[in-house]
C-alpha positions, 0 to 999 in steps of 0.5 A: 170667794165668799161675798156677803154670805153668797158663795161665788166661785172663782170661775164665776168671779176672779180678780180680773173681773172684780170691778171690771165687769157688771157681775164683778162690780156688783159682787164687790159692792155687796162685799163692801156693804157687809165689810164694815170698814173701820175709819182707818181702813177707809183711810187705807183705801183712800191712800191707795187710790192717791198712790194709783193716781200719782203713778207710784203704786207698785200693785199689778194692774188687776189689783189696781183696778180692784182697789180703784173699784173698792175706792169708788164703793167707799167714797161716802164713808168717813175716814179717821184722818183723811177727810172729804178734801181728799175725796174731792181731790181724787174726784178732780184728779180722775176728771181732769188729771193735769200735771199740776193736779197730779203733783198735788195728788203726790204731795197729798198722798205723801202726807196721807201715808204719814197719817197711816201707820205701816202696820195698819196698812199691812193689816188692811191689805192682809184682810183683803187677801184673806177675804179673797179681794186681792190674791194671797201674796207669796211668802216674802213678797212685800206690800 
C-alpha cells in the first residue's frame, strides 16, 4: 500500500489494522490528507456511515471498521448534497443510538442514497480498492 508518498508494507499495515490501531489510524489519516476527495466522494463516505449505523451495510466487519474510521477523518469536509445536518445526525446516533434515532438514520440514509448515483458510489469504492484502502473484490462480487 502507498499512503501519502510513504510506502507501507502489508505486514506493517493490513486492512484489519487500518482504523483499529494507532499506526493504522495514523496511516489512514495521512492517506486522507493527500486523497483530495471530491464533494461527491464525501457524500459517499457519509452515506456508507449512515448505512453502517442503521445496520443495513453488507460489508465485512473489517471493511466497516475502515469506512467508519474514514468517516471520522472527513467529518469536517463539505459534501455535494449531504450537508452538516447529516453529520450532526451521525454524531447523535453514535453517541445515543436510540431506536427512534436509528429509524431516523435509516430514513435519512435512504434519502441520501437517492442523491448519490450508483455509478458515483461504485467509482468511489473502486478508488478505495485501487488505492489499497479496501481489498480488491473478486470478479462478480457486487458493491
